[in-house]
C-alpha positions in Angstrom: -17.9 20.0 -2.6 -18.9 19.2 -6.2 -18.2 22.6 -7.8 -15.7 22.4 -10.7 -12.8 24.9 -10.8 -10.6 25.9 -13.6 -7.4 23.9 -13.8 -5.7 27.4 -14.1 -6.3 27.8 -10.4 -3.8 25.0 -9.4 -0.4 23.7 -10.1 0.0 21.8 -13.5 2.9 19.7 -12.1 4.5 18.8 -8.7 8.1 20.0 -8.7 9.5 19.8 -5.2 11.1 16.4 -4.4 14.7 15.3 -4.9 14.9 11.7 -6.1 17.2 10.8 -3.2 14.3 11.2 -0.8 12.5 8.4 -2.4 15.1 5.8 -2.2 14.5 3.2 0.7 16.0 -0.1 0.3 17.2 -1.1 3.8 19.7 -4.1 4.1 17.1 -6.5 5.2 15.2 -6.0 2.0 18.2 -7.2 0.0 18.7 -10.1 2.2 15.0 -10.9 2.1 15.0 -11.0 -1.7 17.8 -13.4 -1.8 16.0 -15.6 0.8 12.8 -15.6 -1.2 14.7 -16.7 -4.3 16.2 -19.5 -2.3 12.8 -20.7 -0.9 11.2 -20.9 -4.3 12.0 -24.6 -4.7 9.9 -25.3 -1.5 6.8 -23.4 -2.6 4.0 -24.3 -5.1 2.3 -20.9 -5.6 3.1 -17.2 -5.4 0.6 -14.8 -3.8 1.6 -11.1 -4.6 -0.1 -8.4 -2.6 -0.5 -4.8 -3.8 -2.4 -1.8 -2.3 -5.5 -1.4 -4.6 -5.1 2.3 -4.7 -1.8 2.1 -6.5 -2.3 -1.0 -8.7 0.2 0.3 -11.3 2.6 2.5 -9.2 2.6 0.0 -6.4 4.1 -2.9 -8.4 7.5 -4.1 -7.9 8.7 -4.9 -11.5 11.5 -7.1 -10.2 9.1 -9.7 -8.8 8.2 -11.2 -11.9 11.8 -11.6 -13.1 13.4 -12.6 -9.7 10.8 -14.4 -7.7 7.6 -15.5 -9.7 9.1 -17.5 -12.4 6.9 -20.2 -13.7 5.0 -20.8 -10.4 1.3 -20.3 -10.3 0.7 -16.7 -9.5 -2.1 -14.8 -7.7 -2.4 -11.0 -7.6 -4.1 -9.8 -4.5 -5.3 -6.1 -4.4 -5.8 -5.3 -0.8 -7.6 -2.4 0.8 -10.4 -2.5 -1.6 -12.6 -0.8 0.9 -10.5 2.4 0.1 -11.5 2.4 -3.6 -14.7 2.8 -5.7 -16.1 -0.5 -6.9 -16.4 1.1 -10.5 -12.6 0.9 -11.0 -12.2 -2.8 -10.3 -13.0 -3.9 -14.0 -10.8 -1.2 -15.3 -7.9 -2.4 -13.1 -8.4 -5.9 -14.1 -8.4 -5.1 -17.7 -5.3 -3.1 -17.5 -3.4 -5.9 -15.6 -4.9 -8.9 -17.7 -1.7 -9.3 -19.8 0.5 -9.7 -16.6 -1.9 -11.4 -14.2 -4.6 -14.0 -15.0 -5.7 -14.2 -11.5 -6.7 -11.0 -9.7 -8.4 -11.0 -6.3 -9.5 -7.9 -4.4 -9.6 -8.0 -0.6 -10.0 -6.2 2.5 -7.9 -8.2 5.1 -9.5 -6.1 8.0 -12.9 -7.9 7.4 -13.1 -11.5 8.6 -16.0 -12.0 6.1 -14.2 -10.7 3.1 -15.2 -12.7 0.0 -12.0 -12.0 -1.7 -9.9 -13.6 1.1 -12.2 -16.5 1.0 -11.3 -17.0 -2.7 -7.6 -17.2 -2.3 -7.1 -20.7 -0.7 -9.6 -22.7 -3.2 -7.9 -20.6 -6.1 -4.4 -21.7 -4.9 -5.3 -25.3 -4.6 -6.9 -25.3 -8.1 -3.9 -23.6 -9.7 -1.5 -26.0 -8.0 -3.5 -28.9 -9.0 -3.3 -27.8 -12.7 0.4 -27.0 -12.7 3.6 -28.9 -12.9 5.0 -29.0 -9.4 8.5 -30.1 -10.7 10.7 -30.8 -7.7 7.6 -30.6 -5.4 6.0 -33.6 -7.3 4.8 -36.1 -4.6 5.2 -33.9 -1.7 2.4 -34.4 0.9 2.1 -30.8 1.9 1.5 -27.6 -0.2 3.2 -24.2 0.3 2.5 -20.6 -1.0 4.8 -17.6 -0.6 3.3 -14.2 0.2 5.2 -11.4 -1.5 4.6 -7.6 -2.0 5.9 -4.1 -1.3 5.9 -2.8 2.4 2.8 -2.2 4.4 0.2 -3.6 1.9 -1.3 -6.1 4.1 0.7 -9.2 3.7 0.8 -10.3 7.3 -2.7 -9.3 7.7 -3.7 -11.6 4.7 -1.8 -14.5 6.4 -3.6 -14.0 9.6 -7.0 -13.8 7.9 -6.2 -17.0 6.0 -5.3 -18.8 9.3 -8.5 -17.5 10.9 -10.8 -18.7 7.9 -9.1 -22.0 7.2 -7.5 -23.1 10.3 -9.7 -21.3 12.8 -6.7 -20.1 14.7 -5.4 -16.6 15.5 -2.6 -14.6 14.3 0.8 -15.7 13.3 2.5 -12.8 11.8 3.1 -9.3 13.4 1.1 -6.4 12.0 1.8 -2.8 12.2 1.0 0.5 10.6 4.6 1.2 9.7 6.2 -0.4 6.6 8.9 -2.9 7.2 7.5 -4.9 10.1 8.5 -8.2 8.7 12.3 -8.3 8.5 13.1 -11.8 6.9 11.4 -14.9 5.4 9.8 -16.7 8.2 9.4 -20.4 8.8 6.4 -22.1 7.5 2.9 -20.9 8.9 0.3 -23.5 8.7 -2.9 -22.5 7.0 -4.9 -25.9 6.7 -4.8 -29.3 8.1 -6.6 -31.0 5.3 -5.0 -30.6 2.8 -1.9 -29.8 4.7 -1.1 -26.3 3.5 1.5 -23.8 4.6 2.5 -20.1 3.8 5.7 -18.1 4.0 5.6 -14.6 5.0 8.3 -12.3 3.5 9.6 -8.8 4.1 8.2 -5.9 2.0 10.5 -5.3 -1.0 10.7 -2.1 -2.9 12.5 -1.6 -6.1 15.8 -0.2 -5.1 15.8 3.0 -7.3 12.4 4.7 -7.8 13.0 6.5 -11.1 9.5 8.0 -11.4 9.0 10.7 -8.8 5.3 10.8 -8.8 5.1 6.9 -8.5 7.5 7.3 -5.5 5.2 9.9 -3.9 2.1 7.7 -4.4 4.0 4.9 -2.5 4.8 7.3 0.3 1.1 8.5 0.4 0.0 5.0 0.9 2.6 4.3 3.6 4.7 1.9 1.7 7.7 4.3 2.5 8.2 5.4 6.0 6.9 9.1 6.3 10.1 10.6 7.7 12.1 9.3 4.6 10.2 11.6 2.4 8.7 14.2 4.9 5.1 14.6 6.0 4.9 18.1 4.6 6.1 17.0 1.1 3.5 13.9 1.3 0.6 16.2 2.1 1.6 18.8 -0.5 1.5 16.1 -3.1 -1.8 15.0 -1.7 -3.1 18.3 -2.1 -1.7 18.6 -5.5 -3.3 15.4 -6.6 -6.7 16.1 -5.2 -6.8 19.5 -6.8 -5.5 18.2 -10.2 -8.3 15.7 -10.3 -10.9 18.2 -9.1 -11.6 16.3 -5.9 -12.5 18.9 -3.2 -13.8 16.8 -0.3 -11.0 18.1 1.8 -12.5 21.6 1.7 -15.6 20.4 3.5 -13.9 17.9 5.8 -11.4 20.4 7.1 -14.0 23.2 7.0 -12.0 25.4 4.6 -13.7 28.4 2.9 -12.6 27.2 -0.6 -10.0 24.9 -2.4 -6.4 26.0 -2.0 -3.1 25.2 -3.7 -1.1 26.5 -0.8 -0.2 23.5 1.5 1.0 25.9 4.4 -2.5 27.8 4.2 -4.3 24.3 4.4 -1.9 23.2 7.3 -2.4 26.4 9.2 -6.1 26.1 9.1 -5.9 22.4 10.4 -3.5 23.5 13.1 -6.0 26.1 14.3 -9.2 23.9 14.1 -7.7 20.9 15.7 -5.8 22.8 18.4 -2.3 21.8 17.2 -0.4 25.1 18.0 3.1 25.7 19.2 3.9 28.3 21.9 7.2 29.9 21.0 9.2 33.1 21.8 9.5 35.8 19.2 12.2 38.4 18.7 10.7 40.4 21.5 11.1 37.5 23.9 7.3 37.4 24.1 5.3 34.1 23.6 3.3 33.7 20.5 1.3 31.0 19.1 2.4 29.4 15.7 0.8 26.6 13.6 2.3 23.2 14.2 2.8 22.3 10.6 4.1 18.7 11.1 1.2 17.8 13.5 -1.3 19.2 11.0 0.4 17.3 8.2 0.1 13.9 10.2 -3.7 14.6 10.7 -4.1 15.3 6.9 -2.1 12.1 6.1 -4.1 9.9 8.5 -7.4 11.4 7.2 -6.4 10.3 3.6 -5.2 6.8 4.5 -8.4 6.0 6.6 -10.5 6.9 3.7 -12.2 9.8 5.4 -11.5 12.1 2.4 -13.0 9.7 0.1 -12.3 6.5 -1.9 -9.5 7.3 -4.5 -7.4 5.4 -7.1 -4.1 7.3 -7.1 -3.4 5.7 -10.6 -6.7 6.7 -12.0 -5.1 8.4 -15.0 -2.9 5.2 -15.8 -6.0 2.9 -16.1 
């Protein structure tokens, strides 16, 4: 649906969430951050992975101060298949003062050109850098860091496949928080001898910006149940409407755009046969919409890219 609608038809702000809902800093994250700092002396390069849909909101501002330091640094923006190509130059330009080396990847694609660039780039950066206590070491090592569920383990597995021609070394899952601690060295290359360290996803302990936190939740860097699926899809609906993106209308076969999330979820419940059979006050069975099941469908549809390719930080670029 390309028809433009007046912004007066929709909410001008999202005003539902309590900040406490967006605090997710499990004990393994604090422990993992300390482990990462301790491992710094044994690595030559840092590879920081973000979700390309949230290149600004998805950053952990603590990384630069606590982990990266003076080590050569590569920023990987994964899930490039879920954004429009036209945004890449704008993203690079926005981040150029913080990151000299930005690479876009799709770690689900074994032929991804971005993934193929990372190993040669890391070798070149290390070659031209002072290795300090690593001077003279026969092997090389890079640490993979990032917020949860952005594809760090998938990147490691793909680098092994491309450079070592071996299979998976790190567990991969749809839920954030799969990797719990800094792992032992994972070999990436025989010649030169090159290793990687996988790390747990680390979020900033206190998300002070509500909207940034909701974007993180929408991109699955926070487990859904910590925020609530209905709140996540309500924010998604608000975001789509506020940007005049109405692909959801055609996809879910709605009559028109709506600013009422319960109205949208009711429709999805009916069309996807996600109804609940419950007793009413007359002790009669009636069918009611399963809002939670419908919300899960809507979230999955967005995350798969079926609703379109979007930069949630579009207005920040």
